[in-house]
N, C-alpha and C positions, 0 to 999 in steps of 0.2 A: 275205489273211485270209479264212477261211471262217466266216461267222456264220449261225446258224440261230435260228428262232423256233419255239417249241413251246407247246402249251396245248390245253385241251379246246375243243370246238366252240363258237364264239361268244365266245371269250375276248378277241378283239381282236388276236390275233397277226398276222393278215394286214395289218391297218391299221398296226400298229407296224412291221412289216417294210418296208412301203411308205414310211412316214414317215422311217425311218432312211435308206433308200436316197436319198430326196429330199434329206435334210439333208446327207448326205455328198457328194452330187453338187453341191450348192450351194457346197460348199467346194472344189470342183475335183477331187474324187477320182473315180476310174474305178470304177463300181459296176455289177455285174450282179445284178438282182433276179429271182429265180426261185421255183419252188414245187414241192411234191410232194403227191400223185402228179402228175407232169407235168414241165415244164421243158425238154422236148425233144420233137420231133415224135412219135417213137415212144412216149414216156412219156405224152404227152397222150392218145394213143389208148387206152392202158391205163387212164388216169384215168377215162374214161367208164364203163368196166366196173366200177370200184371204188366210185364215189361216187353212182351213179344206180341206181334200181331197188329191188327188195324188200330189206328188211334181211336176210332169210335167203337171199339169192341165192347167197352163197358160204360155204363153211366157213372157219374161221380159218386152216386149213392152206393152202387155196387162195389166200386173201388174201395170206398171207406170200409165196407164190411170185410172185403178180402184182405186189405191191409191190416185191419184190426185182428182178424183171425191169425194171420201170419205173425203179427207182433206178439200176440198172446203166447203162441207156441215158442217163439224166440225167447221171450221173457222166462217162461217156465223151464225150458230145456237148456238154455245157454247163459243168459245174463244173470239171473238170480243165483244159480249154483256157483258161478264164478265169483260173484261178489261175496257170497257167504263163505267161500273158501279163501277170501282175502286177496283175490286177484284184482288187477286193474282191467276194466272192460272198456275197449275202444270200439265204437260202432260207427260205421259208415252209414249214416242216416238213422233216424228214430222217429218219434211221434211228430216232431216239428215239420217233417216233410209232408205228413198227411194233413196237418193243419194248413199248410200252404198249398200243396198241389190240389187237394180235393176241397178243403175248407174255404179257401180264398180264391184261387185261380179258376176253379171249375164250378162256380156257383157259391152262393152264400150259405155254406153248410158248416161253418165253423162251430156253431153251437152243437150240432149233431156230433161232430168229430170230438169235441171236448167232453160231451156227455158219455160217449162210448169209451173214451180214454179213461175217464174217472172211474167208470164201472168195471172195465175189463183189464186195464193196465195199471193205473194208479201209481206210476213211477215216472219221475222226471230225471234227466241226467244231472250230474253235479256240475258239469262244465260242458259248454257247447261252443265249438268253433264254427263260425259262419265264414266260409271262404267266398268272398264277394268279388265279382268281376262283371264287366259289360256283357250283356246277353249275346251280342253278335259274335264276339270272340269266343265265348264259351260254347256257343252252338256249333261253330265251325270246328272247334276242338272235339266236341262230343261226337259229331257225325263222322269225323275223320277216323275215329276208333273202329267204325264199322263192326260193332260188336254183335249185331243181331238183336240187341236189346234197346232198340231206338224208338220205341213207341212214343215216349214223351217228347223226345227231340223232334219227331215227325209232326208234332203239333205246331211247330213253327216259332219264329222269333218273337211274335207278339205274345205268345203264351209264356216264353222264357222271361220276357220283360215283366209280365204280371207276377211270375214266380219271384223274381228278384225283389220287387216291391214288397211282396208278402213276407219274404225272409227278413228284410230290413225292418219292417213293421214289427215282426215277432221279436227281433233283437231288442227293439226299443221297449217292447212290452215286458220282457224278462231280462233286464240289464244285469241282474245279479249273477246269472250263469252264462250269458252270451258274451263272446268276444268276437268282434267283427275284424276279419283279417283281409288285407288287400291282396287278392289273388293274382293281380296283373303284374306280378314280379317273377323272378326266377323261382323255380321250385325250391332251390336251396335257401333263398332269402325267406320264403314263406315258412319253410320247415324250421328254420332257426328261431323265428318269432314264436311259432306254435310251441316248440320245445321249451322255450324260456317261460312262457305263460303256464304250461302244463306242470313244469317242475316247481314253480312257485306255488301253484294250487296244491300239489302233492305234499309239499312241506307243511 
């Protein structure tokens, strides 16, 4: 099964992806935890180009091409080999992030994003968790990490609000695989709900 976590910056999705992987491994399941952009050596090199530096470093069109190149390498080198080996793949972000960040929030480029995805990726997750929370709180959390990968957080609260709207619209568009989770609770409460849903899907 291919499981992804989505959400705005600082929503806690990375924490929840890691917690789910740990919980499933503790039950004896074979799990690969990965992330985007990144998840393979080539894609990690592209990641640095995308998440560091000036917010205006790239146009939305250039970002789409970079993300698609990174995702293709990630798919070839990490995701598909693991799925073919019968492993569970949990990814912190996948194509839905590009649909929202570049396709909706940074210009009306959704059609281009979808066309590139269909031609170069051609794979959707089986289950997607959207960790939803208020942009102001999430942005404060994200910037507090001081990770050096703050390019998208530096675009401001208005941008994060657009992202949230985009993710919620996407969840409504793909209700069969999306589960919207209230992220404004303790990490433990969120993790318990995520694990319950994931185990039900795995059965």
